[in-house]
N, C-alpha and C positions, 0 to 999 in steps of 0.2 A: 504494500500500500504506500502511495506517495504522500509527500507532505500536503499537497493540495487536497488529496482524498481525506486526510485527517481533518483538515480545516473545514471541508465541506460537511463532513459528518458532525462536527461540533456545531456548525451553523444550523444544521437541521435540528439538533437538540435544543439550541437556544430559541429557534423559532417556535418549537413545540411548547416552550415555557410561556410564551406570550398568551397562550390560551388557558393557562392553568388557573382555576379558581376565580373568585371575584374579589378584587382588592378592597372593595367597599365593606366587605364583611370581616376583614382581618382586624385583629387587635392592633393597637398602636405599636406595641413591641414587635409583633410579627411584621407589620408594615415597615417599620424603620430597619429591622434586621434584613428584610428582603431588599429594601432599597439600597442599603450599604453593600450587600452582596452583588447586586446588579452593577453598582458603580464600580466595584473592583473588577468585575468582568469586562466592563467597557474600557476601563483604564488599561487592563492587560491587553485587550485586543487593539487599542489605540497604539500601545507600545510596539506591538508586532507590525501594525500598519506603518508606523513611523520608520521602522527598520527597512521595510520594503520601499517606502518612499525615498529614503536616502540612497538605497541601492539603485533605484531607477534614476535618480539624479546623477549617480556615479557613472551610469551607463549612457548618459545623455549629455548634450551640449559640449562644452569645452573639455569635459571629463572623459568623453568617449574616445579615448586614445586607442587607435588601432582598429576601430570598428565603427559601424554606422551609428549615428545618434538614434537611440532606441525610441525616444519620445517622438521625434520627427518622422521616424520610419513608420509610425502608426498614425500619423496625421495630426500630431499635436505640436504646437510651437514651443512648448516648454514642459519639463517634468511636472511642475505645479499645475499646469493646465490639464494634463492627463490625469493626475490624481484627483483634481477637483471634479472632473467629468465622471470618473469611475465611482467616486464616493458620493457624488451629488452635493458636495460641500463647497465652501467658498475658496477662492484662490488664497486668501489670507491664511486659512486653516491648513491648506495644502502646503504652504511654505513652512508653517510651524511644524508640520509632520516631517518635512525634509530636514529642517534644522535639528529637531529632537532626535531623529534617527541617526544623525551624524555621530551621536555618542557611540554607536556600534562600529564606526569605522575602525579598521585595524591601526595599530601604531604605525606600521609601515605598509603602505598600499601594496598588495600583491600584484604580480604582472596581470595586465588586463587581458581578457580573452581576445585573442587575435584570430580572425577568420582567415584561413588560407584557401584560396580558390583553386580549382583544378583547371585543366587546360581550356575549358569552355568559357572561362572568365566570369562565371556567375556562381552564386551560392545556392541556387535552387531554381525551380521552374519560373518563379516570379521575381527572382533576384533577392529573395528574402532568406531568413534562416532556414536551415535544413539539417536533418540528422544523418544525411547521406555521407558516404566516405569522403566526399569532396570537401567537407568542412572539418577543420581541426582546431583545437584550442590549446593555447599554451598552459592554461590553468583553469580550473573550475571557477564558478562564480563564488563570491564571498559567502552568500547565504547557503549555497549547497555544499561548500567545501567542509569535510569533516575535520580537517586539520588547520582551518583558517585561524589567523592570529586572534587574540582576545580583543574585546572592545577597546577603543581608544580611551573612553571614559567609563570604566566599569561601574563606578558608583552611580552615575546618572542612568546608565542602562538598567541596573538593578532596581533603582528607585522608581523608574517608569514601570517596569514589569510588575513590581509589587504594589503599585498604586499610590506610592508615597510622593510622587512628583508628577505634576500635570504636564501634558504635552507642550503647552505654551511656555511654562517655566523652564522645562528641560531644553527647549530650543534656544531660549535667551541665554541660559548658562553655557550651553555647548558652544554657541557663537562667541561668547565672551572668552571662554577658555582657549578657543582657537586664536583669538587675538592676543591673549596674555601669553600663550605658548611661543609667540614670536619674540618675547622679551625675557622669559625665564627658563631655567633648566627644567627637565622633565620631573625630577623629584619635587621641586617646588610647585610645579603645575598640579601635581597630584594633591598637594596640600590645599591649593585653591579649590580644586574640585570637591574635596571633602568638606570644606567649610561652606561652600556655596550650597551643596546638597543639604547639609545639616540645617542651615538657616532657612532654606527655601520651602521646607515642609510646611511651615505655618505662615507663609507670605503670599500675598496676591501678586498677580503679574506686574502691576505697577510698582509694587514694593521690591520685587526681584530686579526690575530694571534699575531702580535706585541703588540697590545693593551692589550690582556689578559695575554700575557707573562710578560709584565711589571707589571701589577696589581698583578699577582701571585708572582712575584719576590719580591715585597715589603712585601708581607705576609711571604715569606720564607727567608727574609734577614738573620736572625740568622743562618740558615742552609747553606747558600750559601758558606761561607768560608770553612766549612768542606767538602762540595762537591768539591770545587775548589782544596783543598789539595789532595783529592783522584784523581781528574783529572790530577793534576801535577804528582802524583806518577805513573799514568798509561800512561803517554805520551810516544809516540813511533814514529819512522820513519823507515820504511822498504822499501826495493826495491828488484826487481827480474828482471832477463833478460827473455824476451819472445822469442818464437821460431823464430819470424821474425826479431830478432836483436834489437827490441825496448826494452826500460826499463820502468817498471811501479813503480812509487814511491807512497807510501801510508803513510800519516801522521795522527796521532791522537794527537791533541794538546789541552791544556787548553785554555780558552778564551784569556787571555792576550798574550800568545805566538802566537796563531792563528792570533790575531789582528796585531802583528808585521809583520808576514809573509804576510797576506792579504793586509794590508795597503801599505807596501813597493812595492809589485808587482803591485797593482792597480795604485799607483802613477806613476810608471815607464810606465805602459801600457797607462795610460791617456796621458802622454807626447808624447808617440809614435803616438797615434791617432791624437793629435794636429799637430805633425810634418807631418803626412800623409795629413791632411787637407790643410796645407800650403806648402807642398812639391812640388817636380817636377812632373808635370802631365805626362811628357813623360816617367817617370820610376815610375809608381804607386806602392805603397805598397799594396800587395794583401793578406797579412797574415790575418787569422781569429783571433778573440778575444783570443781563447785558445792558438793559436800559439804565439801571442804576449806575453801572460802570460808565456808560456814556455821559450821564449827567455829572458824575464825579469829575471826569476829564474836562468837561465844559466849565464846571465851577472852578477848577484849578486855574484854567487859562484866564477866566474873568478875574479871579482873585489876583493873579500875577499882574494884570493890567492896572488894577485899582489900588492895590495895597502899597502903602508907603512906609509902614512901620516895620515890616519883617525884613530880614536880611536877604542879601543876594537877590534872587529872582522872586521873592515874595512867598515861597512855600518852604516850610521846614518840616521834615518828617523824620522818623527814626527807623533805622534798620540795624538788626543785630547780626554781627559777623563773628563766626566761630573759628578760632585758630589755636593750635597748641603752642604753649609758651616756648618750647624748644624750637618750633618752626619759625616763630616770630624772631627769635634771637638769631637763628641761622639764615633767615630769609628764604627758606626752602619749604617744600611741602604744599599742602592745599588748605584752603579755607572754604567755609560754606556760609551762605547768606540765607536767613530765614525766608522760607517760601520759594526758594529757587532750587531746582533739582541739580543743575550743572555746577560742580565745584569750580573754584577759581584758584589761581596761584596766590600764595602768601605775598609774593613780590608785588602783585597788582594791588592787593588789599592794603599793603603798607603804604602804597602811594595814595590810596583813598582815605587813609586814616586821618589825614588832616582836615577832611571834610566833616563838618559837624553833623551831617545827615547819617553818618556811619558811626555806630557805637561798637568798637571791637570788644568781643568777649574772649579774653585770653584765658584759656583753660589751664588750670594748675597755678595761676597767679593768685595773689591776695585780692580779696574783694571786700565788699561791705559786710556788716554783721547780718547774718542770714537767719538766725534763730530769734524769732520775735516772742515766742511763748504763747501762753493761753489767753492773754488779756486782749490781744488784737486779732480781730477776725480776718481782715483783709491782708493779702500778701503784699509785701513791699515791691516796688519796681525792681529792686535788685534780686529779690527772690523770684519774681516772675521771669526775669531774664535768665537766671540760673536754671530754673525748671525747664524753660523752653530749650535751653542749651542741651540739657540732659535728654529730654523727650523728643526734641526735633519737631514738635507739632503735636497732633493727637497721638498719645503713647500707644493707643490700641490700633487705629486704622491708618495712622500716618498722614492725615490731612495736614496741610500747612498751618502755621501758627495763627494766621489771621482768621481761621475758622474755629479757634479753640479758646477755652477759658481755663483758669487754674482752679481746681477743686480740692477740697479737703478729702483725704482718704477716710480718716475717722472724722465724723461730722463734728464741726466746731461746737455747735450748740448741744446736740444730743450726747455725743461721746466725749466732750471736752477735748477734742483733738487739737493738737498744737498747730500753729501756723508757722511751719518750718519746711525745709526741703524734703525731709523724710516723710512728711504727711501731705505733701502737695503733688498733684499730678495734672498734666495738661490733657484735656479731653474735649472732643467736639460734642455738640449737643446730642447727636444720635448715640454715640458711645457712652456718654454720661448717663443717659436714660437706661441703656442696656445694662450697664454696670449695676445700677441700683435696682432695676426691676428684676434681673436674674440673679442678683447677689453674687457677683464675681468677687474673688479675693484679689487684693493688690498688695504687693510687697516691694519696697524700695530698699535696695542694698547698694549704697554708694551711687555709682553711675548705672547700676543695673535695675531694670524695671521688670517685674514678673507679674503675670496675671494667672490666677487659678480659677478655671471655669467651674460652674456649679455641676452637681451630679447629673442634672437634666441635660447638660451639654456634653459632658464627658464623664462617664461613670468612674473612671480611674483618676479624674481630676489632675491630669498631667499639666504642669505649669507651662505657660507660653511666654516667651520673652517679648518685651515691649520697648517702646521708645527707640532711640538711636541704637541701643544695644541689640535690638532685633535685626538690624540691617548691617551691623558692623562685623566683618569677618576678621578684623584685626589688622593693624598697620605693620606688624613685624615682617610679613611676607614681602612687603615692598621696601623693607630696609629701615623702617621707622621704629624706634624703641617705645613700644606700648604693650602692656600685658594683654593677653587674650585668655579666654576661658580654657581650662585644661581639657584634653581630648575626651575625658569621660564625663564632662559636664552635660547635663540634659538641657541643651539650648535649642533643640529642634522642634519643640512644641509637639503638637499632635501629628 
């Protein structure tokens, strides 16, 4: 029996399961157990499909060395197009399958199957593949070869097969490791793989993107400043009038400049939404988010024209910049700006530090008194800044700081909770309600944030890392002296 026969037989069994029983009559426990089992089956089948997708890509396009492009041979412009048609899915998901399947690529690519034609100059009656003696292969395919090398990224491959890593997350990490592999030795690349997989188990796709971008930025820190100088040189703002009388503004800005614009507009918009919440219900504010932002930009420009009291161009706002003390001293490494995904070089931020609109938060340095005690309910500005530095925004879902507020873990009034760093956490509105409604546990250990789910979410109540700690694989791999959790630490979450 061939591999295809085995898969076909399994598919028949799965199709038969779709008609088993009536879901509406099952208990909650039976329903949730069945749903989890089906999800694992889907994840395992997706992992196998990803492996085939990557192999198709290997046999197509520029990778089809020594043989005809397999996708084009069957009438498709690309491997992703062929996969999307076969699966009935989107091109985007097809590309994710190809990227995720790249984890199974061998360390060293084996010789490509090279078709050798006989004297008639064709491979078969229609010029296609044939099993006749006129076709020879230097080696079997990767999937069919019993002695093929092991996966390039075995931890990603295993995590996909076991259902611990989604296809989109696996694809992002695989692509990142390919880029990182051009800069580090193989043994260090394996460490990156281990830490990425460990963290990604409890992260969304957006959060995985942030994690790998931060790790790559640390490796490319010496190049960041040059890239930022090019970005500054290429900055631009253009506008045009549309036929309907509307105007379209387009801005291309370097990260610090974009941070100034984004932070100011988001702070104004946030205040507007607060006013909406507390305002007159007889005259509700029905503006959409994008309309509120447009109004904020307009207000800023009008303010700049009329304001005579404020400094510089009439608008002063506050942005928090995070840098390690050792990086500031040496002028190397990277810095992050609240609300901005892309890191910037410390060199650039040192240049910006003279601007009052930037408040550098130097980690490890001395700061203001942060322990206020029980008598003061509100967190001080210094405490808020320090908590946002630790949490990076919402400590649970990682929304940027402008969408969050600082909350007491132990309630100030009910539990006499202290107003200090160990009892403060940054949460967005949605996560704040979830934490209280479902009674999640929260633990702060220095710079580490841990969430303990209720039994209703996870019967084993396995802790989930939060804040910046959840996205940080450590700076040591990139040559920066910073401690990381020990290998046996449970930081992978669920």
